[in-house]
N, C-alpha and C positions, 0 to 999 in steps of 0.2 A: 859642733856649732849648730847645725841644722838638723838636730835629731830630737824627736819627742820621746819622753819616757813612756813606758808601756801603759801607765795609768791614764795618760792623756788620750792615747788611742782607744783605751777601754771606754773612757767617758764619751768620746765621739761616737763609737759604735753603739753604746747604750742609748744616747740621745737620738741618733738616727733611727734605731730600731723602735724606740717608743713612739717617735714621730710617725713612722710608717704604720704602726699598729693603729694609732688613734686617728690617722688621716684616712685609712682604708675605708671605713664605713661610708664616706662621702662618695665613693666611686661605684657603689652597688646600686644606687638609684632607689626609687620608691615603687611599691606595689599597691594595687587597689585593696582597700580594707573596709570593713564595717565596724563601727564603734557603737557600743551599747553603754549609755551612761544614764544617770538618774535624772528624772524629770521633776522630782519633788525633793525638797530639802530633807524630808524625813525618810526617804527611801535610800538605802545604802547599796552600793554595788560590792558584792563579796564573792567568796568561792561558790556559794549557792547559785548566784547569778551566772557565773562562768559555767557551772554544770548544766544549767538550763539552756544556755546558748549552745553548748556542745551537743546536748541531746537533740535540740531542735534542728541543728544543721545535719546531724547524723541521720535523723529520720527523713530528711529531704534529699539524702544522698550527696551532701556537700561535705568535702573534707578540706578545711583550711590548711594552708602551708604553715601557719603559726597562729596559736591562740594564747593571748597574754592577758593578765589581770594586773592592773595598777591601782593606785589609790582611788581613782575616780571613774574608771571605765574598764570594760572588757573589749578587746580588739581582736578581730579575726582577719588574717591576711590571706588573699587569694591570688591565683596566678593570672586570671583574666578579669576584665571588667564585667563580662556576662555573669560569671560566678558571683561577683560582688553584688550586682543588682539583684540576682536571684536570692542570695543570702539575706539581703536587706528585706525583701518581701517576706521571706520565711520568718525571720526574727520579728518583724513587725506584727505578723499574725500571732506568733507564739507569746510575745511579751506585752503587746499592747492590744488586748481584746476590745477595750473600750477607747475609741479615739478621742472622746470628749473628756476622759479622765486618765491620761497616760501616766503610768508609773515610771516608764523608761523612755529615753530618746534613742532611736535607732538612726544613725547618720552615716553617710559615706565619708571615708577618710583615706589617708595614704600612710603606709608604714614602710620603714626602711627594709631593704632586702638583705641587710647585713646578716652573715651567718651567726649561729648561736654562740660560737666560741668568742667572737668579738663582743657580743652583748654581755657574755659572762665576764669579760674583762672591763665592763663598763665603758666600752668604746662605742660612742653613738655619733651619728652624723650631725653636722651643724643644722640648726633650725633655719628655715627659709622664710624671709619676710613676705609681706603681702604682695610686693611687686614681682617676686619670683615664683611664689607658690600659688598665687591667686587667693581670692577671698572677698570679704566685705569690709568696708571702711565707713564708720559713722562719725559725724561731728554732732555732739549733743550740747544744747544750751541749758544751763542750770538757772532756774528761776530764783535768783538771790532775794528778791522781794518776798517770795513765798517763804524762804528760809527764815528771814527776819520776822515776818508775820507769825510764823509758827513759834519762834522763840519768844516773841512778845506775848503770845497767848499763854505760853508756859510761865512767863514772869507774872502774868495776871493771876493765874491760879496760885502761884507761890505767895504773892502779895496778899491775896485774900486769906490764905491760911495763916500767914504771919500776923496780920491785923487781928484775926480772931483769937489767936493764941495769946497775944499781948493785951487783949481786952480793949483795943482802941476802937471806939465806936465811930462809924461814919457811913456814908452811902456805899452802894455796891461799886466794885472795881470794874470800870468799863474800859474796853480797848478801843482807841480811836486811831486806826492805822497802826503805827509802831509806837504809839504813846499810850500810857495808862493814866486814867483820870479817876480821882476819888474826891467826893464832896464831904465836907465836915460842917458841923454846926458851931463849933467853937475853935478858938485859936490854939488852945492847949492840945486838943486832939490832932490838929493839923501839925503842930510842932513835933508831937510824939511820933506821928507817921513819917514826918520828914527825917527825924533821927533814925527811925527804923530802916528806911530806905538807904541812908548813908552807911549804916552799920552792917546790914545783912545783904544788900544788893549793890556790890561795887561796880557792876556793869550799867547801873542806872544813875541818871542825874535828875534831881528833883527840883522843881520850881513851884512856887505857891502864888496864888492870886486871890483877891477878895472882891466879891460882888455883893454889895449890901451886907446882909447878915450871914451870907454863905461863904465858906472858905473852900477853895479847890486846890488839890495837889496834882500836878502833872509830872509824871515820871517818864523820861525818854531814854532810849538806849544810847550810850556814849558812842561817838564816831569810831574810836579805836576798838571798842567792844564789838561794834557792828562789823568792822573789817575782820576782826578775829573770828566772829561767828560765821561770816561768809566763808572764810578760809577753812574753818572746821567742817562746815557743811559740804564744801567741795571735796575735801579729803574723805569724809565719811561716805559720800556718794561713790567715790572711786573705790573705796574698800568694799562697799556693798556690791558694786558691779564685779569686782574681782571674785567675791564669794559666789555670786550667781553663775558667772561664766566657768569658774573652776569646778563647781559642783556638776556642771553639765559636760565637763571633759573637753572643752574647746582647747586645742593645743596652742601653746605659745601666744596667748593674747597680748596685745599692746593696749594698755589703758593708761593714759597720761593726761595731765592738765595742759590746756592751751589757753594762754591769756588768763584773765581774772575769773571768767565764769563759763568756760567751755571745757569739754572733755572729749578727747579723741579715743575712739575704740576701734581697733583693728583686729579682725578675726581671720587669720590665715587658714586656708583650707575649707572655709565655709562658703558654699556657693548659693545657698538658699537664703535670700534676703529676708523673706517672711519669717523663717525660723530664727534668724539672728535677731530680728525685731522682737520676736516672742521671748527670746532669752533676756534681752535688755529690759523688756517691759514687765518681767515677772514681778508680782507683788505677793509678799507673804505677810499676813496679818496675824498677830498674836492676840489671843483672848484668854482671860482667866475667869472661870465660872465654878460655881459650887456643884459638887456631885450630888445627884438625887439619891439620898440614902433612905428614903421611905420604903415601906414594904412593897409598894407597887414598883418603885425604881429597882429594888433588888430583884424582884421577879422578872422585870424586863431584861436585866443584865443576864440572867440565866436562861432567857428565852421562854419562860413559862407564863409570860404575861405581856400585854401591850405596853408601849411607852406611855407613861402618865402625861396628862395634859400639862403644858408648861415646861416640858422637858424634851430633850433630843437624845438620839442615840448616835454615838461615834465609836470608832475603833481606835485602839491604841496601837503602838508600833509593833506589838506582837500579834495583832489581829483580834484581840479580846474586846468585847463590847463594853462601853462605859456610858452610863446614863447621866447626862449633865443637865442642869437647869438652863433655860433659855436666857435668863438675865445675865448680862455681861457685867462683871465687876470692874475690871480695868482692861485696857488694850495695850498693844505694844508701844503706843505713843507715850504711855506713862512710864515705860521701862527705859531707864537711861543707861544701864550697864548690866552685864551678866558675865561673870568670870569664874572659871573652875578653880578649885583649891582643895585643901584638906582640913577636916575638922580638927581643931587643936586638942580636943579631949579624946575622941575615938580614933583619930588618924584615918578616918574614912573619907573617900572622895565626896566633894560637895560642890554646889554651884551657888555663888553669892550674887544676889539680885539687889539692884538699887533702883528705887522708884522716885518720881518727882513728888512734889508736895501733895498734889491732888491724889495721886496713886497711893502714897503713904498713908494719907488720912483714910481713904477707903479701906485699905488693907487692915488698918488698925481697928476700924469699926467692925469689919466683917470677922476678923479673927476673934474678937471679944464675944461675938454672938454665936460663933460656930466652932467652939473649942473641940478638938478631937474629931472634927469632921474633915472630909476630903475636899480638896480644891483642885480642879483640873486645869491644866494649861494646854490650850488647843492652838494649832497653827492652821490657817486657812490659805490655800493656794488654788486659784482658779475656781473659787466657790466650794471647794471640797475641804472639809475639816478633818483633822486627825489629832488624837490626844497624845501629847508628848510625854506627860507625866501627870500623876494624880496623887500627890502626897497628902498626908494628914497634917492638919494644923495643930501643932503641939505647943503653941505659945502665942503671945501677943505680937503681931507683926507690925511693921511700920515702914519707914523709908528704906531700911536695909534689913534683909532677912536672907535665910539660906535654905536650899533644898538639899537634903542629904538622905541617906538610906542605903539600900542594897543596889549600888551602882558602881561600875568599874571606873577607872581613870578615863578610859576611852569614851565611855558613855557620858561622863561628866563633861568632857571637852566637847562632845557632839551636842549635848543639850545646851551648853553655853553658846555655842556657835548658832544653833537654831534660834535661840531666844534673841540673840543680837541681830541676826540677819533678817530683820523685818523690813519695814518700809524705808524709803530713801529719806535723807535729811532734808532735801529740797526737791521740788518737782523738776523734771527734765523733759525736753522734747528734742526729737531728731530734726536738725535743720539742714543736714546735708548727708547724703549717702552715695556710696560709690562701690561698684562691683568690678573686681579684676578677675577675668576668666582664666582658667588653667592653661589655655593655649597661649595667651599673652604672656603668662608667667614662664612657660616653657621657652617661648621665643626670647624672652629677656635673659634666661639662663644661658641659652645657646650663644647669644650675642656677647654676653659678658665673658663666658668661657673662651670664646673665639678671640676676643680682644686680648685677654691675658696670655693665651697660648701663642698668638701671632707676635705679640710684643716680646715674649720670651724667646721665640724662635729667631726673631730678627736680631735681638741682642746677642744670642748665642752664636749666630753666624758671624756677626761683626767681630766679636771677641776672639773667635777661633782664627779668623783671617788676620786680624791685626796683631794679636798677641800669641799666636801659634799654640804651643802646649800650655803655656800659662793661661791663655784664653779658654782652653778646654777645662783647666782646673777651676777657673772663675765661673764657667757655665755650670759645672757640677755643683759648686758652692751655691750658685743661684737657685738651682733645682732643690737643693736641700733647704734653702731659705723658704721657698714656696711650700715645701712639704711641712716644715716646722710651723709655718704660719697657719696652715689649714689644721694641723694637729692641735695647736694651742686653742684656736677658735672652737674646735670640736670638744676639747676638754672642758672649756668654759661654758659649753652649750650656748654659745653666742648665736644671735640671729643675724644671718647674712642677708643684706639687701643690695640693691643696685649701687648705692654709694660705697658699700663695702667692697664690691667687686672693683669699683674704680680705685679704691685705696689699695687693693691687691696689685693692680697694674702699676700704680705709682710706687709701691714697695719694691717692685722689680727694678725700676730705674734707680731708686735710692740705694738699693743693695749693691748693684753693679758699680755704682760710683766709688764705693770703698775699694773694690778690686782694681778699678782703673788707677786710683791713687797709689796702691801698692805696686802694681806693674810698672807704672811710670817712675816710681821711686827706685825700683830695681834697675830699670834701664838707665836712670841717671847715674847710679853707682857704677854700672858697667861702662858708661861713657867716661866717667872720671878715672877709669883704669883699675877698679877694684876687681879682685878675683871673683869668680862666679859664686862660690859659697859665701864669701863676705858680702857680696852684693845682695844676695837673697836675705841674709840676716839683717843687714842694715836697712834694706828696703821695707821689710815688715816693721822693724822697730821704729824707724823714723816716720813712717806713714801713720802709725797708731795714734799719735797725738792729734793729727789733723782729722782722722776718722772719728775719734772720740768727740772732739769739739763740734764737728758738723752734725753728728748724730744727736748729741745732747741738745743743741739749739733747735734742731728739727723736732725732737721729742717734746721740748718745752711748748712749741707751737701746737703740737698734737694734744698735749695735756690741757692747754687753754681751750681748744675746741671741745674737748671732752667735758671740761668743767662748766663752760658757759653755753655750749650748744645744746640743741635738742633735736629729737627726731632723726632725720637722715644725716644731719651734721655729726651727731654723736656716733651713729653707725660707722661713718667714715673715719672718725677719730679713733675709735676702738681698734679697727683693723690697721690704721696708720701707725699707732703707737706700738702695737704688738709686732708689726712688720719691722720697725726700727730695731727693736730688741733682738729679734731673730736674725736680722741682717748682720748685726755686729758679731754674733756667734759664727754665722756661716762664712762671712767674708774674711774674717781675721783668723779665728781659731780653727775652723774646719779647713779652709783653703790652705792655710799654712801646714796643717797636718798632711794634706795631699802632696804639697811641694816637698816637705821633709821626707815623706815616705818614698817619693820618686828619686829625689836628688841627695838626700841626707847620707845614704850609705856609700856614695861615690866619693872616694878620697881624692882622686886626681881629676876633678871636674874641670874641663877646659871651656866648655860652652854650655849655654842654657837656651832652650827653645822659647824665646820671648819676642819673636818677630825681629824686625830690622832696628838695629841700634845705630842712630846717626851720631857720628863723632863731630865735635865742633872744630877740631883742628885738621887741616889738610883736606884733601878730597877723598880720602879713603873712607869706605863704608864697611862697617862690621856687621855681618849678618849671622843670626843664630842658626842653629841646626834646623 
């Protein structure tokens, strides 16, 4: 009756073992480390960077406990803070000889002390939020008026090009705030322009007025289009901030929208507010210029002559000089999209570029006049320019064209990212900043850990006193629930915050409630005169429906918090929902396994250790072993 088949015990053992392995990394703590990441979009961190870091540390007599390379950074872990600070100074001198033009960012960080065998199993600790690890918190205000003005200027350029292409004669297109105004001399031209706006510019609404013999067309952005453009600008700014921060290797950043025009940026582990502001304020400007292919320009490229007048010298990503003309053809503002792909004919990697009307017209004229000549694409950061690529013009270009040639898939993806990660869609300013020190974070961790442990200990003492051996089984199940909760959060690489710790404490109370229901059900069966084995069986079976109902309704509330909440509320909801699922496994499946293992093999069981069983009839009291 109360026996599990072997496969159920095997499932329990496997789940507990997996939970133990993936929860372990959280108990090793963190060690001081130095992180080397890219300071420029065009500079990559690779195995060569790792070798340079290792060589510089070795020359200074420093041996890190661990040296790792990931997609964005090289990290060296040390035993003490003194070694960490010394290593930072050494790497700063070795990798950043020019402080005004840094290629790398050398920053202090923390790394888990988990042993290599756990890391090999992809067992990592949970991320810690800003309130536990410390760091900087910014609230940025997005200038939505600037975003609409920028789009209105783009509409003005597109409208000029469309009127010219259709041969509609009129005055110049002038932008007045977020409206576009065009004057005409006759009603026919006015009507043709009005039809053009309706056909080709669905985001604009056109009205016409007449003053004497002059006709004026006023085009304004529709309210629904304005809201859509503002939302798109906000999302693009968030994406650009993600790209900037990820390229610099800041761990577990939180970048999310707040309200209609604000963005919250949290950078855990970063204590230098000035450096964080520098990260957020990075500007990358894209320019397209013609390569100087004159005899003087070629001589300057080889180093046998000076740079010609009207040209400049830049280096490409391999360090080779390229002489380009000073005249800027188009900038990143004219580039609307850049996506990697494959050429349909040669199946070679390529990058598809899309320009706005103004950029497309310039590219069309330039390509006609400079067939088979090279055009360089430069990216400028902090006033320093670098050539991304300098392909030859092999046909007439326009609003859409592609870059292809001897590039790999990775190079095509990198180039597309660099071309896209230019300026922000709308200006932003920091309106609030907050710094959380590491000592405050450590204090929060200690208080949160103590609250969970004290709550767990109090519940365990009460259960053991009130329910005897069954209380011990419930306490072990509660410990397994806590273990599985931490393990699942670690597997998901969730970020733990103070509300998450509060949800852990709540999960303990919710989990023990199921065991209380089971134990009281078993007691009730014993009071009604059932045999011990039958009472155990009936207690678990009849309590299951109540446990399922209560947990499902609580889970629905947690899912609602997860769906409609934000920030700390979502952090609480994630831990709360996972805790409910793990508690149902531990309180029912695992605890019954313990009870079956202890009592299931006893055929002539007379009593069970479940505390005092009060009988309703008579004055006699039945007490368990």
